[in-house]
N, CA and C atoms as an extended XYZ file, in Angstrom:
495
Properties=species:S:1:pos:R:3:atomname:S:1:resname:S:1:resid:I:1 pbc="F F F"
N         0.841       -1.173        0.000 N   MET     1
C         0.000        0.000        0.000 CA  MET     1
C         0.891        1.243        0.000 C   MET     1
N         0.475        2.265       -0.723 N   LYS     2
C         1.219        3.511       -0.830 CA  LYS     2
C         0.635        4.557        0.114 C   LYS     2
N         1.433        5.562        0.384 N   ILE     3
C         1.001        6.627        1.275 CA  ILE     3
C        -0.254        7.302        0.739 C   ILE     3
N        -0.345        7.495       -0.570 N   GLU     4
C        -1.532        8.119       -1.162 CA  GLU     4
C        -2.785        7.290       -0.887 C   GLU     4
N        -2.660        5.965       -0.896 N   GLU     5
C        -3.799        5.088       -0.607 CA  GLU     5
C        -4.220        5.210        0.860 C   GLU     5
N        -3.239        5.349        1.739 N   VAL     6
C        -3.538        5.530        3.164 CA  VAL     6
C        -4.280        6.849        3.358 C   VAL     6
N        -3.809        7.907        2.703 N   LEU     7
C        -4.479        9.204        2.806 CA  LEU     7
C        -5.919        9.122        2.311 C   LEU     7
N        -6.147        8.420        1.220 N   ALA     8
C        -7.505        8.298        0.667 CA  ALA     8
C        -8.430        7.573        1.640 C   ALA     8
N        -7.913        6.597        2.373 N   LYS     9
C        -8.737        5.851        3.332 CA  LYS     9
C        -9.066        6.684        4.561 C   LYS     9
N        -8.329        7.770        4.767 N   GLN    10
C        -8.508        8.580        5.960 CA  GLN    10
C        -9.307        9.853        5.690 C   GLN    10
N       -10.080        9.833        4.611 N   LEU    11
C       -10.995       10.930        4.325 CA  LEU    11
C       -12.305       10.674        5.048 C   LEU    11
N       -12.977       11.729        5.420 N   LEU    12
C       -14.286       11.584        6.040 CA  LEU    12
C       -15.266       11.176        4.944 C   LEU    12
N       -15.916       10.075        5.138 N   ALA    13
C       -16.842        9.551        4.133 CA  ALA    13
C       -18.010       10.509        3.937 C   ALA    13
N       -18.524       10.550        2.727 N   LYS    14
C       -19.738       11.333        2.457 CA  LYS    14
C       -20.916       10.451        2.822 C   LYS    14
N       -21.207       10.422        4.108 N   ASP    15
C       -22.203        9.526        4.669 CA  ASP    15
C       -23.151       10.356        5.524 C   ASP    15
N       -24.458       10.303        5.248 N   PRO    16
C       -25.389       11.121        6.033 CA  PRO    16
C       -25.445       10.743        7.510 C   PRO    16
N       -24.941        9.566        7.871 N   SER    17
C       -24.954        9.191        9.288 CA  SER    17
C       -23.814        9.848       10.060 C   SER    17
N       -22.882       10.496        9.355 N   ILE    18
C       -21.817       11.247       10.015 CA  ILE    18
C       -22.309       12.679       10.155 C   ILE    18
N       -22.438       13.104       11.409 N   GLU    19
C       -23.023       14.413       11.693 CA  GLU    19
C       -22.075       15.252       12.536 C   GLU    19
N       -22.330       16.538       12.505 N   ARG    20
C       -21.596       17.450       13.375 CA  ARG    20
C       -22.426       17.706       14.628 C   ARG    20
N       -21.763       18.116       15.667 N   PHE    21
C       -22.461       18.430       16.904 CA  PHE    21
C       -23.157       19.775       16.778 C   PHE    21
N       -24.274       19.908       17.479 N   GLU    22
C       -25.054       21.146       17.448 CA  GLU    22
C       -24.416       22.246       18.293 C   GLU    22
N       -23.743       21.857       19.363 N   GLU    23
C       -23.136       22.848       20.250 CA  GLU    23
C       -21.768       22.359       20.700 C   GLU    23
N       -20.996       23.299       21.212 N   ASP    24
C       -19.699       22.937       21.777 CA  ASP    24
C       -19.917       22.308       23.143 C   ASP    24
N       -18.993       21.502       23.559 N   PHE    25
C       -19.075       20.877       24.869 CA  PHE    25
C       -17.679       20.850       25.473 C   PHE    25
N       -17.608       21.091       26.740 N   TYR    26
C       -16.339       21.125       27.458 CA  TYR    26
C       -16.544       20.520       28.836 C   TYR    26
N       -15.450       20.205       29.480 N   GLY    27
C       -15.537       19.761       30.868 CA  GLY    27
C       -15.799       18.283       31.005 C   GLY    27
N       -17.003       17.945       31.428 N   ASP    28
C       -17.338       16.551       31.699 CA  ASP    28
C       -17.777       15.860       30.403 C   ASP    28
N       -16.796       15.473       29.603 N   PHE    29
C       -17.067       14.822       28.326 CA  PHE    29
C       -17.836       13.523       28.531 C   PHE    29
N       -17.442       12.779       29.546 N   TYR    30
C       -18.066       11.479       29.794 CA  TYR    30
C       -19.575       11.639       30.007 C   TYR    30
N       -19.948       12.529       30.893 N   ASP    31
C       -21.359       12.775       31.169 CA  ASP    31
C       -22.086       13.256       29.911 C   ASP    31
N       -21.439       14.134       29.166 N   TYR    32
C       -22.046       14.645       27.937 CA  TYR    32
C       -22.347       13.491       26.977 C   TYR    32
N       -21.372       12.624       26.749 N   PHE    33
C       -21.553       11.553       25.767 CA  PHE    33
C       -22.518       10.469       26.251 C   PHE    33
N       -22.537       10.181       27.538 N   VAL    34
C       -23.517        9.221       28.069 CA  VAL    34
C       -24.926        9.734       27.805 C   VAL    34
N       -25.164       10.992       28.151 N   ASN    35
C       -26.484       11.586       27.920 CA  ASN    35
C       -26.785       11.739       26.435 C   ASN    35
N       -25.782       12.058       25.653 N   PHE    36
C       -25.946       12.199       24.208 CA  PHE    36
C       -26.392       10.872       23.585 C   PHE    36
N       -25.733        9.777       23.972 N   LEU    37
C       -26.103        8.459       23.437 CA  LEU    37
C       -27.538        8.096       23.825 C   LEU    37
N       -27.900        8.356       25.058 N   LYS    38
C       -29.273        8.071       25.501 CA  LYS    38
C       -30.278        8.907       24.720 C   LYS    38
N       -29.996       10.193       24.560 N   PHE    39
C       -30.889       11.079       23.825 CA  PHE    39
C       -31.055       10.613       22.378 C   PHE    39
N       -29.952       10.286       21.725 N   LYS    40
C       -30.017        9.844       20.325 CA  LYS    40
C       -30.834        8.566       20.205 C   LYS    40
N       -30.643        7.659       21.121 N   CYS    41
C       -31.375        6.395       21.108 CA  CYS    41
C       -32.876        6.654       21.263 C   CYS    41
N       -33.239        7.429       22.249 N   LEU    42
C       -34.653        7.697       22.511 CA  LEU    42
C       -35.289        8.540       21.401 C   LEU    42
N       -34.534        9.493       20.853 N   SER    43
C       -35.087       10.347       19.791 CA  SER    43
C       -35.285        9.574       18.487 C   SER    43
N       -34.629        8.434       18.350 N   GLN    44
C       -34.816        7.583       17.173 CA  GLN    44
C       -35.894        6.528       17.416 C   GLN    44
N       -36.595        6.642       18.551 N   GLY    45
C       -37.676        5.715       18.860 CA  GLY    45
C       -37.217        4.343       19.303 C   GLY    45
N       -35.991        4.241       19.768 N   LYS    46
C       -35.452        2.964       20.235 CA  LYS    46
C       -35.485        2.937       21.761 C   LYS    46
N       -35.546        1.726       22.313 N   ASP    47
C       -35.473        1.635       23.764 CA  ASP    47
C       -34.007        1.636       24.194 C   ASP    47
N       -33.773        1.891       25.464 N   LEU    48
C       -32.404        2.001       25.955 CA  LEU    48
C       -31.628        0.689       25.853 C   LEU    48
N       -32.330       -0.437       25.766 N   ALA    49
C       -31.632       -1.726       25.603 CA  ALA    49
C       -30.881       -1.775       24.271 C   ALA    49
N       -31.398       -1.098       23.262 N   SER    50
C       -30.725       -1.095       21.957 CA  SER    50
C       -29.440       -0.269       21.990 C   SER    50
N       -29.287        0.540       23.030 N   LEU    51
C       -28.078        1.342       23.184 CA  LEU    51
C       -26.840        0.458       23.341 C   LEU    51
N       -27.014       -0.720       23.908 N   GLU    52
C       -25.887       -1.644       24.123 CA  GLU    52
C       -25.172       -2.006       22.828 C   GLU    52
N       -25.865       -1.951       21.715 N   LYS    53
C       -25.288       -2.331       20.420 CA  LYS    53
C       -24.616       -1.154       19.714 C   LYS    53
N       -24.796        0.042       20.242 N   GLN    54
C       -24.283        1.245       19.593 CA  GLN    54
C       -22.791        1.456       19.881 C   GLN    54
N       -22.113        1.989       18.881 N   LYS    55
C       -20.743        2.456       19.053 CA  LYS    55
C       -20.735        3.927       18.671 C   LYS    55
N       -19.970        4.692       19.409 N   LEU    56
C       -19.801        6.109       19.136 CA  LEU    56
C       -18.460        6.297       18.446 C   LEU    56
N       -18.499        6.862       17.255 N   VAL    57
C       -17.286        7.148       16.499 CA  VAL    57
C       -17.111        8.664       16.482 C   VAL    57
N       -16.008        9.133       17.016 N   LEU    58
C       -15.700       10.563       17.014 CA  LEU    58
C       -14.607       10.838       15.989 C   LEU    58
N       -14.863       11.797       15.121 N   TYR    59
C       -13.867       12.245       14.151 CA  TYR    59
C       -13.373       13.603       14.644 C   TYR    59
N       -12.116       13.669       15.020 N   LEU    60
C       -11.565       14.879       15.617 CA  LEU    60
C       -10.618       15.594       14.675 C   LEU    60
N       -10.642       16.899       14.751 N   ASP    61
C        -9.787       17.803       13.998 CA  ASP    61
C       -10.025       17.659       12.492 C   ASP    61
N       -11.251       17.939       12.088 N   LEU    62
C       -11.601       17.916       10.670 CA  LEU    62
C       -10.939       19.091        9.954 C   LEU    62
N       -10.523       18.852        8.715 N   PHE    63
C        -9.898       19.906        7.922 CA  PHE    63
C       -10.107       19.600        6.444 C   PHE    63
N        -9.930       20.609        5.613 N   ASN    64
C       -10.035       20.422        4.171 CA  ASN    64
C        -8.765       19.742        3.681 C   ASN    64
N        -8.923       18.628        2.999 N   SER    65
C        -7.779       17.867        2.514 CA  SER    65
C        -7.077       18.612        1.383 C   SER    65
N        -5.770       18.730        1.479 N   GLN    66
C        -4.990       19.330        0.392 CA  GLN    66
C        -4.760       18.325       -0.722 C   GLN    66
N        -4.696       17.056       -0.372 N   ASP    67
C        -4.439       16.015       -1.369 CA  ASP    67
C        -5.682       15.649       -2.166 C   ASP    67
N        -6.866       15.889       -1.578 N   PHE    68
C        -8.137       15.556       -2.217 CA  PHE    68
C        -9.065       16.768       -2.097 C   PHE    68
N        -8.917       17.762       -2.988 N   PRO    69
C        -9.710       18.997       -2.898 CA  PRO    69
C       -11.212       18.713       -2.837 C   PRO    69
N       -11.878       19.489       -1.977 N   GLY    70
C       -13.316       19.336       -1.807 CA  GLY    70
C       -13.717       18.259       -0.818 C   GLY    70
N       -12.749       17.569       -0.255 N   ARG    71
C       -13.043       16.509        0.713 CA  ARG    71
C       -12.498       16.895        2.078 C   ARG    71
N       -13.163       16.387        3.107 N   LYS    72
C       -12.728       16.598        4.486 CA  LYS    72
C       -11.907       15.398        4.945 C   LYS    72
N       -10.926       15.670        5.754 N   ALA    73
C       -10.130       14.620        6.371 CA  ALA    73
C       -10.167       14.851        7.887 C   ALA    73
N        -9.723       13.857        8.622 N   TYR    74
C        -9.683       13.956       10.085 CA  TYR    74
C        -8.315       13.522       10.563 C   TYR    74
N        -7.989       13.914       11.768 N   ARG    75
C        -6.703       13.497       12.337 CA  ARG    75
C        -6.864       12.295       13.271 C   ARG    75
N        -7.968       12.257       13.995 N   TYR    76
C        -8.230       11.131       14.892 CA  TYR    76
C        -9.622       10.588       14.624 C   TYR    76
N        -9.725        9.289       14.653 N   LYS    77
C       -11.022        8.606       14.656 CA  LYS    77
C       -11.001        7.753       15.914 C   LYS    77
N       -11.805        8.151       16.894 N   LEU    78
C       -11.850        7.437       18.165 CA  LEU    78
C       -13.170        6.689       18.247 C   LEU    78
N       -13.103        5.399       18.513 N   VAL    79
C       -14.296        4.561       18.570 CA  VAL    79
C       -14.481        4.060       20.000 C   VAL    79
N       -15.731        4.180       20.477 N   PHE    80
C       -16.085        3.763       21.831 CA  PHE    80
C       -17.315        2.870       21.770 C   PHE    80
N       -17.379        1.895       22.673 N   ASP    81
C       -18.596        1.091       22.769 CA  ASP    81
C       -19.646        1.882       23.546 C   ASP    81
N       -20.785        1.276       23.787 N   SER    82
C       -21.890        1.986       24.445 CA  SER    82
C       -21.576        2.387       25.888 C   SER    82
N       -20.583        1.744       26.486 N   GLN    83
C       -20.163        2.091       27.844 CA  GLN    83
C       -18.986        3.069       27.839 C   GLN    83
N       -18.665        3.588       26.657 N   LEU    84
C       -17.566        4.515       26.424 CA  LEU    84
C       -16.192        3.923       26.742 C   LEU    84
N       -16.076        2.623       26.491 N   ASN    85
C       -14.765        1.980       26.540 CA  ASN    85
C       -14.096        2.223       25.193 C   ASN    85
N       -12.848        2.621       25.218 N   PHE    86
C       -12.093        2.915       23.999 CA  PHE    86
C       -11.789        1.629       23.247 C   PHE    86
N       -12.061        1.634       21.946 N   LEU    87
C       -11.807        0.479       21.080 CA  LEU    87
C       -10.653        0.820       20.140 C   LEU    87
N        -9.442        0.549       20.592 N   ALA    88
C        -8.238        0.936       19.846 CA  ALA    88
C        -8.172        0.264       18.477 C   ALA    88
N        -8.606       -0.988       18.387 N   ALA    89
C        -8.514       -1.718       17.122 CA  ALA    89
C        -9.378       -1.106       16.024 C   ALA    89
N       -10.421       -0.373       16.405 N   GLU    90
C       -11.304        0.257       15.425 CA  GLU    90
C       -11.023        1.743       15.254 C   GLU    90
N       -10.130        2.267       16.051 N   SER    91
C        -9.801        3.687       16.015 CA  SER    91
C        -8.657        3.938       15.040 C   SER    91
N        -8.383        5.224       14.795 N   ASP    92
C        -7.331        5.557       13.842 CA  ASP    92
C        -6.616        6.829       14.268 C   ASP    92
N        -5.336        6.836       14.067 N   PHE    93
C        -4.462        7.995       14.208 CA  PHE    93
C        -3.914        8.182       12.810 C   PHE    93
N        -4.303        9.250       12.139 N   THR    94
C        -4.051        9.355       10.714 CA  THR    94
C        -2.646        9.846       10.379 C   THR    94
N        -2.313        9.649        9.135 N   LEU    95
C        -1.036       10.118        8.619 CA  LEU    95
C        -0.931       11.635        8.750 C   LEU    95
N        -2.038       12.342        8.530 N   SER    96
C        -2.009       13.801        8.666 CA  SER    96
C        -1.774       14.207       10.118 C   SER    96
N        -2.279       13.438       11.065 N   ALA    97
C        -2.026       13.726       12.484 CA  ALA    97
C        -0.543       13.554       12.788 C   ALA    97
N         0.037       12.514       12.248 N   LEU    98
C         1.458       12.265       12.461 CA  LEU    98
C         2.290       13.392       11.848 C   LEU    98
N         1.956       13.782       10.626 N   CYS    99
C         2.706       14.859        9.964 CA  CYS    99
C         2.565       16.173       10.735 C   CYS    99
N         1.368       16.446       11.233 N   ARG   100
C         1.157       17.685       11.997 CA  ARG   100
C         1.933       17.638       13.307 C   ARG   100
N         1.881       16.516       13.980 N   ASP   101
C         2.570       16.398       15.269 CA  ASP   101
C         4.082       16.455       15.110 C   ASP   101
N         4.595       15.872       14.029 N   LEU   102
C         6.041       15.837       13.823 CA  LEU   102
C         6.536       16.988       12.954 C   LEU   102
N         5.590       17.762       12.423 N   ARG   103
C         5.927       18.905       11.562 CA  ARG   103
C         6.751       18.481       10.341 C   ARG   103
N         6.374       17.392        9.732 N   GLY   104
C         7.083       16.934        8.541 CA  GLY   104
C         6.308       15.871        7.817 C   GLY   104
N         6.932       15.283        6.817 N   ARG   105
C         6.300       14.229        6.038 CA  ARG   105
C         6.909       12.888        6.424 C   ARG   105
N         6.141       11.851        6.235 N   VAL   106
C         6.623       10.502        6.490 CA  VAL   106
C         6.979        9.880        5.140 C   VAL   106
N         8.186        9.407        5.021 N   ASP   107
C         8.630        8.857        3.736 CA  ASP   107
C         8.306        7.376        3.596 C   ASP   107
N         8.361        6.665        4.686 N   GLN   108
C         8.129        5.232        4.639 CA  GLN   108
C         6.812        4.897        5.328 C   GLN   108
N         5.996        4.115        4.649 N   LEU   109
C         4.721        3.710        5.219 CA  LEU   109
C         4.933        2.901        6.502 C   LEU   109
N         6.000        2.140        6.550 N   SER   110
C         6.285        1.350        7.752 CA  SER   110
C         6.533        2.254        8.959 C   SER   110
N         7.146        3.436        8.721 N   ASP   111
C         7.351        4.390        9.815 CA  ASP   111
C         6.001        4.839       10.364 C   ASP   111
N         5.087        5.163        9.451 N   TYR   112
C         3.762        5.610        9.872 CA  TYR   112
C         3.042        4.502       10.633 C   TYR   112
N         3.061        3.283       10.110 N   GLU   113
C         2.358        2.170       10.770 CA  GLU   113
C         2.881        1.946       12.180 C   GLU   113
N         4.171        2.065       12.339 N   SER   114
C         4.770        1.880       13.659 CA  SER   114
C         4.303        2.965       14.628 C   SER   114
N         4.341        4.215       14.191 N   VAL   115
C         3.927        5.320       15.045 CA  VAL   115
C         2.426        5.244       15.313 C   VAL   115
N         1.641        4.872       14.307 N   ARG   116
C         0.188        4.736       14.461 CA  ARG   116
C        -0.129        3.726       15.563 C   ARG   116
N         0.514        2.574       15.517 N   SER   117
C         0.303        1.539       16.537 CA  SER   117
C         0.668        2.042       17.921 C   SER   117
N         1.785        2.755       18.011 N   GLN   118
C         2.216        3.303       19.297 CA  GLN   118
C         1.227        4.352       19.809 C   GLN   118
N         0.745        5.212       18.908 N   ALA   119
C        -0.188        6.276       19.310 CA  ALA   119
C        -1.495        5.682       19.818 C   ALA   119
N        -2.023        4.667       19.128 N   LEU   120
C        -3.273        4.044       19.557 CA  LEU   120
C        -3.093        3.271       20.856 C   LEU   120
N        -1.960        2.613       21.012 N   ALA   121
C        -1.680        1.899       22.266 CA  ALA   121
C        -1.564        2.895       23.427 C   ALA   121
N        -0.940        4.024       23.164 N   SER   122
C        -0.826        5.053       24.196 CA  SER   122
C        -2.197        5.607       24.581 C   SER   122
N        -3.056        5.842       23.582 N   LEU   123
C        -4.407        6.307       23.883 CA  LEU   123
C        -5.180        5.264       24.684 C   LEU   123
N        -5.043        3.996       24.301 N   ALA   124
C        -5.739        2.921       25.027 CA  ALA   124
C        -5.281        2.889       26.485 C   ALA   124
N        -3.998        3.061       26.688 N   GLU   125
C        -3.464        3.064       28.052 CA  GLU   125
C        -3.973        4.282       28.828 C   GLU   125
N        -4.018        5.417       28.162 N   ARG   126
C        -4.487        6.634       28.835 CA  ARG   126
C        -5.981        6.556       29.153 C   ARG   126
N        -6.780        6.008       28.229 N   PHE   127
C        -8.209        5.857       28.502 CA  PHE   127
C        -8.443        4.817       29.592 C   PHE   127
N        -7.581        3.791       29.634 N   ASP   128
C        -7.636        2.758       30.669 CA  ASP   128
C        -9.056        2.214       30.840 C   ASP   128
N        -9.674        1.793       29.728 N   SER   129
C       -11.058        1.317       29.734 CA  SER   129
C       -11.269        0.073       30.577 C   SER   129
N       -10.213       -0.673       30.844 N   LYS   130
C       -10.368       -1.919       31.595 CA  LYS   130
C       -10.292       -1.703       33.103 C   LYS   130
N       -10.085       -0.491       33.529 N   ASN   131
C        -9.991       -0.203       34.953 CA  ASN   131
C       -11.352       -0.462       35.603 C   ASN   131
N       -11.408       -1.294       36.631 N   PRO   132
C       -12.696       -1.626       37.251 CA  PRO   132
C       -13.322       -0.469       38.038 C   PRO   132
N       -12.514        0.517       38.411 N   ASP   133
C       -13.042        1.646       39.172 CA  ASP   133
C       -13.698        2.636       38.203 C   ASP   133
N       -15.033        2.788       38.267 N   PRO   134
C       -15.723        3.668       37.314 CA  PRO   134
C       -15.286        5.128       37.416 C   PRO   134
N       -14.952        5.591       38.608 N   ASN   135
C       -14.517        6.986       38.752 CA  ASN   135
C       -13.194        7.235       38.036 C   ASN   135
N       -12.278        6.275       38.102 N   THR   136
C       -10.998        6.401       37.403 CA  THR   136
C       -11.219        6.386       35.896 C   THR   136
N       -12.090        5.495       35.419 N   ARG   137
C       -12.396        5.435       33.976 CA  ARG   137
C       -12.966        6.762       33.496 C   ARG   137
N       -13.903        7.315       34.252 N   ILE   138
C       -14.543        8.578       33.866 CA  ILE   138
C       -13.515        9.706       33.867 C   ILE   138
N       -12.705        9.746       34.898 N   GLN   139
C       -11.678       10.782       34.979 CA  GLN   139
C       -10.693       10.663       33.815 C   GLN   139
N       -10.243        9.449       33.512 N   ASN   140
C        -9.312        9.245       32.402 CA  ASN   140
C        -9.943        9.672       31.077 C   ASN   140
N       -11.188        9.308       30.860 N   PHE   141
C       -11.908        9.679       29.643 CA  PHE   141
C       -11.906       11.203       29.495 C   PHE   141
N       -12.274       11.895       30.568 N   ASN   142
C       -12.337       13.353       30.528 CA  ASN   142
C       -10.966       13.987       30.304 C   ASN   142
N        -9.945       13.469       30.966 N   VAL   143
C        -8.600       14.040       30.840 CA  VAL   143
C        -8.061       13.854       29.421 C   VAL   143
N        -8.227       12.668       28.844 N   VAL   144
C        -7.703       12.407       27.497 CA  VAL   144
C        -8.414       13.287       26.469 C   VAL   144
N        -9.741       13.350       26.532 N   LEU   145
C       -10.455       14.183       25.561 CA  LEU   145
C       -10.136       15.663       25.761 C   LEU   145
N       -10.014       16.108       26.993 N   ALA   146
C        -9.659       17.511       27.243 CA  ALA   146
C        -8.280       17.818       26.665 C   ALA   146
N        -7.359       16.885       26.817 N   ASP   147
C        -6.013       17.071       26.271 CA  ASP   147
C        -6.062       17.197       24.745 C   ASP   147
N        -6.811       16.320       24.095 N   LEU   148
C        -6.933       16.389       22.633 CA  LEU   148
C        -7.623       17.677       22.201 C   LEU   148
N        -8.656       18.071       22.925 N   TYR   149
C        -9.366       19.315       22.597 CA  TYR   149
C        -8.452       20.523       22.724 C   TYR   149
N        -7.664       20.559       23.780 N   ASP   150
C        -6.736       21.678       23.965 CA  ASP   150
C        -5.614       21.653       22.926 C   ASP   150
N        -5.035       20.492       22.718 N   ARG   151
C        -3.898       20.374       21.808 CA  ARG   151
C        -4.265       20.788       20.389 C   ARG   151
N        -5.456       20.403       19.940 N   TYR   152
C        -5.843       20.679       18.550 CA  TYR   152
C        -6.867       21.796       18.426 C   TYR   152
N        -7.119       22.515       19.527 N   ASN   153
C        -8.051       23.640       19.502 CA  ASN   153
C        -9.370       23.239       18.833 C   ASN   153
N        -9.967       22.179       19.336 N   LEU   154
C       -11.160       21.620       18.713 CA  LEU   154
C       -12.411       22.393       19.116 C   LEU   154
N       -13.416       22.259       18.298 N   SER   155
C       -14.732       22.835       18.546 CA  SER   155
C       -15.740       21.986       17.779 C   SER   155
N       -17.001       22.365       17.854 N   ARG   156
C       -18.022       21.597       17.138 CA  ARG   156
C       -17.803       21.664       15.637 C   ARG   156
N       -17.106       22.676       15.160 N   PHE   157
C       -16.852       22.818       13.728 CA  PHE   157
C       -15.733       21.892       13.255 C   PHE   157
N       -14.917       21.428       14.181 N   LYS   158
C       -13.799       20.551       13.831 CA  LYS   158
C       -14.002       19.134       14.361 C   LYS   158
N       -15.263       18.822       14.698 N   THR   159
C       -15.576       17.519       15.281 CA  THR   159
C       -16.860       16.977       14.651 C   THR   159
N       -16.883       15.684       14.384 N   ALA   160
C       -18.084       15.025       13.875 CA  ALA   160
C       -18.237       13.694       14.605 C   ALA   160
N       -19.411       13.096       14.468 N   TYR   161
C       -19.657       11.819       15.114 CA  TYR   161
C       -20.505       10.934       14.211 C   TYR   161
N       -20.492        9.668       14.546 N   GLN   162
C       -21.332        8.684       13.867 CA  GLN   162
C       -21.722        7.643       14.907 C   GLN   162
N       -22.989        7.248       14.880 N   LEU   163
C       -23.430        6.148       15.737 CA  LEU   163
C       -23.554        4.915       14.851 C   LEU   163
N       -22.889        3.864       15.245 N   VAL   164
C       -22.826        2.636       14.447 CA  VAL   164
C       -23.399        1.497       15.278 C   VAL   164
N       -24.156        0.648       14.623 N   GLY   165
C       -24.630       -0.535       15.320 CA  GLY   165
C       -26.095       -0.717       15.370 C   GLY   165
């Protein structure tokens, strides 16, 4: 696979199920997303039991792609189950995120794959979804998202979501 193919896979799909948030949110991200998932479920006429099958996909730091004019790209795709446990295997740290963070280009795809794996493993460790203490999980969730929001100056205009399942 070539770098151009990786970039093409990291474009935001033209999918009506991918939506932007109506308002900005700060602070208690965990509480916001728990209530958001419940609201979306109920507003779609589903019972709360169907929420168990839902996954929340967050697309962070949306921008206009220079390589694909007229298309949006993202830097992070974070996937969470209905309990807001981080799903690293389904998440993505994009090539554009790596280039922005390192302030350069990646010449070898293997370099990117290695850094991508490390970045997702680091996020999984920081989210610590397997921690049995719910207060620690909630605190970690809030701290990691706050860090990403601050680092990339995110807002509702640079963030999108999709409910899958």
